KEKE-330363 format. One line per 2 residues: number of its first residue (from 0); their letters; for each residue x, y, z of N, C-alpha, C, O, CB. Coordinates in steps of 0.1 Angstrom, whole numbers, plus 5000, padded with zeros to 4 digits. Glycine has a CB too. Example, Ala and Ser with C-alpha at 12.3 -4.5 7.8 and 13.67 -1.06 7.14 Angstrom:
% residues 2
0 = as = 5132 4943 5078 5123 4955 5078 5132 4967 5078 5142 4967 5085 5113 4955 5090; 5128 4978 5071 5137 4989 5071 5129 5000 5079 5134 5011 5080 5141 4994 5057
This chain:
% residues 72
0 = mk = 4144 6808 2283 4134 6816 2286 4119 6805 2295 4113 6795 2290 4130 6824 2270; 4117 6809 2302 4101 6804 2306 4086 6807 2300 4080 6818 2299 4098 6807 2319
2 = le = 4083 6793 2298 4066 6799 2294 4054 6798 2305 4049 6792 2315 4059 6789 2280; 4054 6804 2299 4044 6808 2312 4033 6811 2306 4033 6821 2298 4048 6820 2322
4 = fh = 4017 6801 2310 3999 6806 2304 3993 6816 2316 3994 6817 2328 3985 6789 2304; 3986 6825 2305 3980 6829 2310 3964 6826 2321 3960 6828 2332 3980 6835 2302
6 = hi = 3960 6819 2305 3947 6810 2307 3947 6804 2295 3956 6808 2287 3933 6816 2311; 3939 6795 2291 3935 6785 2286 3919 6780 2281 3909 6776 2287 3941 6777 2294
8 = nf = 3920 6782 2270 3900 6777 2269 3903 6764 2264 3913 6759 2258 3887 6788 2255; 3894 6759 2269 3889 6744 2267 3878 6747 2265 3875 6757 2272 3891 6733 2276
10 = vs = 3861 6739 2255 3853 6737 2253 3847 6727 2251 3855 6718 2248 3853 6741 2250; 3834 6723 2251 3828 6715 2256 3814 6719 2256 3810 6730 2258 3834 6713 2268
12 = dd = 3802 6707 2252 3790 6705 2256 3785 6703 2261 3773 6699 2260 3785 6703 2255; 3794 6705 2275 3790 6705 2291 3798 6712 2294 3808 6705 2297 3790 6693 2299
14 = vd = 3799 6725 2295 3800 6744 2307 3805 6733 2320 3816 6728 2322 3777 6758 2314; 3788 6733 2327 3788 6732 2337 3799 6714 2344 3806 6712 2353 3773 6734 2336
16 = rl = 3796 6710 2339 3801 6693 2341 3816 6694 2341 3820 6687 2349 3797 6680 2327; 3829 6704 2333 3837 6703 2329 3837 6714 2340 3848 6712 2345 3839 6703 2317
18 = hd = 3831 6723 2345 3841 6732 2354 3838 6727 2371 3840 6735 2381 3837 6752 2350; 3834 6715 2373 3829 6709 2381 3842 6698 2385 3845 6693 2395 3815 6703 2375
20 = fy = 3847 6699 2373 3861 6688 2374 3871 6697 2379 3876 6695 2389 3867 6680 2358; 3873 6710 2370 3883 6714 2371 3879 6722 2387 3889 6729 2391 3886 6722 2357
22 = tr = 3870 6723 2395 3868 6732 2412 3864 6719 2421 3865 6719 2433 3852 6747 2414; 3859 6709 2415 3853 6709 2429 3863 6688 2427 3860 6679 2434 3828 6713 2430
24 = vl = 3872 6687 2419 3878 6669 2416 3893 6682 2414 3898 6682 2425 3870 6652 2395; 3899 6690 2407 3913 6691 2410 3914 6708 2410 3919 6716 2402 3924 6683 2398
26 = gl = 3906 6709 2421 3910 6715 2432 3909 6737 2433 3909 6746 2441 3925 6708 2434; 3908 6733 2416 3907 6747 2416 3894 6760 2418 3883 6756 2421 3911 6748 2404
28 = dd = 3899 6778 2416 3891 6776 2422 3877 6786 2418 3872 6783 2429 3898 6775 2433; 3871 6790 2415 3858 6790 2398 3862 6810 2406 3864 6816 2417 3829 6778 2398
30 = vp = 3860 6812 2395 3861 6823 2389 3850 6835 2381 3850 6839 2369 3867 6818 2382; 3842 6841 2393 3828 6845 2390 3831 6852 2374 3842 6856 2369 3820 6857 2403
32 = iq = 3816 6850 2368 3817 6856 2351 3813 6867 2355 3805 6872 2346 3807 6850 2336; 3815 6877 2368 3811 6891 2368 3826 6898 2365 3826 6908 2359 3802 6896 2383
34 = sf = 3838 6891 2370 3851 6891 2362 3854 6895 2349 3864 6899 2344 3854 6880 2362; 3840 6893 2341 3848 6889 2331 3835 6897 2317 3828 6893 2307 3852 6867 2331
36 = pr = 3837 6914 2327 3829 6919 2316 3823 6918 2301 3830 6925 2295 3832 6926 2316; 3817 6914 2296 3813 6908 2272 3810 6913 2271 3804 6919 2280 3806 6897 2262
38 = ad = 3807 6917 2256 3800 6933 2249 3787 6916 2245 3789 6904 2243 3815 6949 2229; 3778 6925 2245 3770 6919 2237 3771 6908 2216 3774 6913 2205 3764 6932 2239
40 = at = 3768 6896 2220 3770 6893 2207 3772 6894 2196 3785 6893 2196 3767 6891 2206; 3770 6895 2186 3762 6904 2174 3767 6897 2161 3779 6893 2159 3766 6923 2175
42 = ns = 3761 6896 2154 3764 6889 2138 3781 6891 2132 3790 6887 2126 3753 6899 2125; 3778 6894 2135 3798 6899 2133 3810 6897 2145 3822 6896 2143 3800 6918 2131
44 = sg = 3804 6898 2159 3819 6893 2168 3805 6892 2183 3793 6894 2187 3838 6911 2169; 3816 6889 2187 3807 6881 2201 3807 6865 2202 3810 6855 2195 3789 6884 2201
46 = fd = 3803 6869 2212 3804 6849 2217 3794 6849 2224 3794 6860 2231 3819 6840 2228; 3780 6840 2226 3767 6847 2234 3762 6829 2244 3751 6826 2250 3751 6855 2219
48 = gk = 3773 6823 2242 3773 6815 2245 3779 6814 2263 3783 6823 2270 3778 6809 2234; 3777 6795 2265 3776 6796 2286 3795 6798 2288 3804 6795 2281 3767 6772 2297
50 = ik = 3796 6800 2294 3812 6805 2295 3816 6807 2310 3813 6818 2312 3816 6820 2287; 3821 6802 2321 3825 6797 2333 3839 6798 2334 3846 6791 2326 3820 6784 2334
52 = fa = 3844 6802 2341 3860 6801 2347 3871 6791 2357 3872 6779 2358 3860 6812 2352; 3873 6794 2359 3884 6789 2372 3902 6796 2369 3907 6803 2360 3885 6767 2370
54 = sd = 3908 6790 2381 3918 6791 2385 3927 6785 2390 3923 6774 2391 3917 6795 2387; 3935 6786 2393 3948 6780 2407 3950 6786 2410 3952 6784 2422 3959 6774 2408
56 = gq = 3952 6803 2405 3953 6818 2415 3962 6821 2406 3965 6833 2407 3959 6820 2433; 3968 6818 2397 3983 6822 2383 3972 6821 2369 3966 6830 2363 4002 6803 2380
58 = mq = 3973 6805 2365 3963 6803 2350 3956 6803 2356 3954 6802 2368 3961 6792 2340; 3946 6806 2340 3927 6808 2344 3922 6794 2331 3929 6791 2321 3916 6831 2337
60 = mh = 3914 6791 2334 3907 6782 2325 3894 6787 2321 3883 6790 2327 3905 6770 2332; 3898 6789 2307 3880 6795 2306 3872 6785 2293 3872 6782 2281 3880 6816 2300
62 = la = 3867 6785 2304 3858 6772 2298 3833 6771 2293 3822 6770 2299 3864 6758 2316; 3839 6770 2276 3833 6779 2270 3820 6766 2267 3823 6755 2273 3843 6787 2257
64 = tk = 3805 6765 2258 3799 6760 2254 3811 6760 2239 3818 6770 2236 3783 6765 2255; 3810 6749 2234 3815 6746 2218 3806 6746 2213 3794 6744 2216 3822 6732 2213
66 = dq = 3816 6754 2197 3809 6760 2189 3818 6765 2180 3829 6771 2182 3802 6769 2195; 3812 6759 2168 3821 6753 2154 3823 6768 2146 3832 6771 2139 3811 6737 2143
68 = tv = 3810 6774 2149 3807 6786 2140 3811 6799 2145 3804 6809 2140 3793 6786 2139; 3821 6801 2153 3825 6814 2162 3843 6804 2165 3847 6794 2170 3811 6819 2182
70 = ss = 3848 6816 2156 3866 6818 2154 3866 6820 2159 3856 6826 2163 3877 6823 2148; 3882 6819 2171 3889 6831 2184 3899 6832 2181 3907 6839 2187 3889 6829 2200
């Protein structure tokens, strides 16, 4: 059986810098935030931190602000 990933989540204190690394240095494509609509965060659900996305065309990198109070 071949294991394949749809996406991998990474968290950082500097999402822009992480996104720059994946897109500029590694050459992954930017995926516009509009491709991932999300509901407003509430006290009991959701996440309102900064998020950016990159992809190699098959696997996506989900890059988000580190927030230890949010479970994944």
